[in-house]
N, C-alpha and C positions, 0 to 999 in steps of 0.2 A: 659615739652612740652605743648604748648597751646592746649586747647580743641576745638579750632576753627575748623570747618569742611572745610578743603581746597577743598574738592570735590565740595561743594556748591559754593565756590568762583570761581572755574574753570567753573562751569556750568553758573554762572552769567556772567562771561567774554564771554563765548561762546554765550550766549543768546544775549548779547549786540552786538557782531560781526554779529550775524544773523540778527538783526534789520537793521544794516547798509547794509548788502547784500540785504535785502528785499527792502530797499529804493533806492539803486543803480540800482538793476534789474528792479525796478518799474518806474524809470525815464522815459523810453520810451516805457513802456509796453503797454500803450494805444495809442501810436502814430504810431508804426510800424504795417505793415500788419500782420494779424493773420496767414496768410499762409506762412510767411517768416521764414527763419532760425533764424533770430534775435529774433523774438517773441517766437519761440520754446525754445530757450536757456533761455531767460528771464523768461519764464514760468517754466522751469525746476528748475532754482535757486529759484524762488518764492515758488514753491512747497516744496523745501527742508528746507526752513527756516521759514515757516509760524507759527511754534509752538513757536516762540520767546516770544510773549505776554503771552500765557498761562504759559510759564516757569517762567516769571517774577513774576506772582501772586503765582505760586506754590512754588517758592523759598521763597517768603515772608511768606507764610503759614508755610512752613517747619521751618522757624526761629521764627516767632512771636508766634506761638501756642505752642512752646516748654515750658515745665514746668519751665525750668530755666530762661525763658525770660519774666515771668509774670510781668506786669507793671500796675499801677493804671490808672483809667480813666483820672485822672488829668494829669499824666505824658504823657499818650497817646496823649492828645490834645495839651499840651504845648510843648512836645518834638518832636512829630512826625507829627501830623496833621498840626500844625501851620507852621512848616518848609515847608511842601509841598504846603500850600496855598501861602506862600511868594514866593517860587520857581515859582509857576504858574504865579503869577502876574509880577515878575521880568523878567522871560523869555518871557512872552507875550509882555511886554513893549520893551524888547531888539529887538525882532523880528519885532514889529511894527515900531520901529525906522528905521530899515533897509528897510521896505516896503514902507513907506510913503515919499512923496515929501514935504519937509519942506518949500519950497518956496511958496507953495499954499496949506495950510492945516489949518483947524479949530480945536479948542479944541475938539469939538464933534466928528470930524473924527478920531482924535488920540485915543479917548476913544473907539470908535467903533473898530478900528484896534486892540487895546489891548484886548478887550473882544472877538473879533473874533478869536484871537490867531492862532499860527502856527498849521498845521495839526496834528503833533505828540504830541502836548501838551494835547490832550484828555486823555492821560494816567494818568496825575496827578489828575484830578477830579475823574477819575475812581478809582484810588488808595485811595483817600480820602474816597470815598463812602464805600470801603471795610474796611479801617481802622476804620471808625465809627462803623462798625459791629463787630470788634474784640472781645469786651467783650462777645457778644452773641456767636460768633464762638468758643471762648474759652470754654464756657459752653458746647457746643455740643462736642468739642474735648475731654473734660476731665470729663464730667458727668459719674459717675460710671465707671471710667477708660476707657472712650471712647466707652461705650456700644452702643451708637447710631451713632458713627462716620461713620462706614462702611455703615450703612443704609442711612445716609444723602448723602454720596458720590454716592451711587447707584441712589438715588433720583435725585441728580443734573445731573447725566449722562443721565438718561432716560427722566425726565421731563424738563431738561434744555438743555443740549448739543444735545441729539438726536432729541428732538423736534425742536430746533433751526435749526438743519441741514435740516430737512424736510421742515421747513417753508421758508428757503432761496432758495429752488428750484424754479426758476422763471416761469416754464411752467406748474406747477401743477394747476388743476382746483381750482377756488376760493372757491368752496364749501368744498374742502379738508382742506384749511387753516382755514376756519370758524369752521370746526369740531375740528381741533387741538386747536384753540383759546378757545373753550368751556372747555378744560381741563387745561387751563393755571393756574399755581401756582405762576407765576411771580417770579421765582427763579433767584437770581443773580448768573449768571454763574461764574463771577469773584470771588465771595465769595466761590463758589464751588471749583474753582481751588485752592484757599487758603486752603480749607479743604483737598482736594486731595493731595496737597503737604505734609501736615502734616501726612495724613494717610500713604503715602509712607514711611515717616520717621519711623512711629511707626511699620510698617510691613517690614522694610528694610531687615531683615534677610531672609524673604521669597522671596523677589524679586531678591536679588543679586545672588541667586543660579541658576537663569535662564541663560542658556548658551548664550554667547555673539552672536554667529552666529544666534541664534533664534531671539534675539532682533533686530539685524541688518537686518535680512531677513524681519521681519514684518515691520520695519521702511521703508525699500526700497520698499516693496510691496505697502505700503500706498502712498509713494511718487509717484511711477509709476502710481497708480490708479488716483491720483490727477492730474498728468500730462496728462494722456490719456483722462480722462473724461473732463477736462477743455479744452483740445485741441479739442476734438470731438464736444463739445457744442459750442465752439467759432467758429469753422469752420462752423458748422450748422447755426449759427446766423450771421456769418460773422462780428463779433465784439468781443472784449475781454470780457469774462464772468468769474467772479471770486468768485461766491458764495461758492464754495467748500473751499475757503481759508479764509472764515470768521473765526476769531480767537475764536469764541464761538461755532464752529461746530465740527463734529466728527473727521475729518482727523487731524487737528492741535492738538486737544485734545489728541488723541492717540499717535501722534508723540511726544508730550511734555512729556507724561508719560514714554514712552520708553526712551527718551533722559535722563530724570532724573535718571532712573534706571541704564542706561549705565554709567553715570558719578559717581553714587554711588558705582559701581562695581570697579572703578579704585583703584589700590593700590598706592596711591599717595606717601606714605612714601618711596616706593622702588625706585622712580626715579625723584621725583619733590620736595622732602622735602627741599633740599638745596636752592630751589627757593621760599620758603614759603613766605618770606617778600615781594618779588616782586609781587607774586600772590595776596596777601592781598591788597597791595597798588593799583594795577590795578583794583581789584574788587571794591575798594572804589571809584574809579573814574568812574565807569560804569554809574551812574545816570547822571553825568556831560556829559559824552560822548553821552548818549542818547539825552540829551537836546540840545547839541551843534552841533551834526553831520549834521543836515539838512543845517545849515549855511555853513559848509565846502563843502558839496555836491553842493549847489547852487553857492558858490564862484568859485569852480573849473569849473563848467559848464558855468556860465555867464561871467567870467573874463578870463579864460584860455582855454575855449572850450574843457574841459576834461569831458567826460560823457560816458555812457555805449555804445555809438555808435562810440567812438573815435578809438577803436581797434577792433580786432576780439572779438565777444561777449562772447566767452568762457573765454577769458583772461581779458577783460575789467572789468567785474563785480567783480571778486575777487581782481584784482590789484587795482582798484579805492577804493574798500572797505578797503584794507590794508592802502592805502595812507591816507584815511579819519581817520582811527583809529590812525595812527601815529601822524597826525596833532592834533587830539583831545587830545591824551595823552600828547603831548608837551605843549599844552595850559593848561591842567589840572595840570601838574607838576608845571608850572610857577605860575599859579593863586593860587595854594594851599599854596604858600608862602606869600600870602597877607591875613592877618587874617579875615577881614570883608568879603572878597570875598569867602574865604574858608568856612565861616560859612553859607552864604546865597545864594551862587551861585553853589558851588560844592557839 
């Protein structure tokens, strides 16, 4: 039996689907009236899935910082970082091609469009910045059997996530933000998510004994708080306000931790083991799905007029998200049979 952790593959698949829900629900989030039912529903979906980005980094930390996954700095740059750099420029070029009008374009304009990149491609440079830090993160995770890992996670949470949460509140007095800035440690929260993911792995036995109803209750409580507070502030300002959904702030961070623990509690062997190979294959396609899905969303909207306002909002968001996933999977399956495409695009 393979030692591969299928629970993490399932979590990666779920996180990928959450990203798509986030972008489908966000299609018209800023366009509809904040007092409308449509906006309320989009906001509810948004609140439920905002932990997807922290989860991606936590999953990477869970895997990369494991003792059995130790790689040299040379391997790290040649095998991992180089591929992400190539992916970034390839996908930036592909999206630029679909954005520009080739009947009236200069070389400088094309380069500008490539460097501007599509909105979701920010994740790749962010991932590179964390990968560059892996040798140092490894030292923190394993020095004297992780003696300082817990301390570092607490430090990230207090001086990183909690501080960022307060700083994003738009109506706090400027003097308050200046006071917080004086305590800045410039902690990379994404590196912190990396370490938190590994810390959860190392203390897995402690977390999986927490009752599922407690985990779900806390998750739903945070979601409801996010919905209500965002709703209240948006109604007050009469415009969409999303600072609580910043992926480096408290609510998404706690939701990500809870979701990781929930997925680690699953007894996969009891009901999904016969689907193991399918789960692994889909998990390997998730990066491609992440990179490709905005194209599918835009195509459905611009060419077929299918978007989050096409149907009842409760139905349209999950339905369109499923359609996008299926289309992305079909493309991934076909393209994975082309060697050069499989190597540099998927």
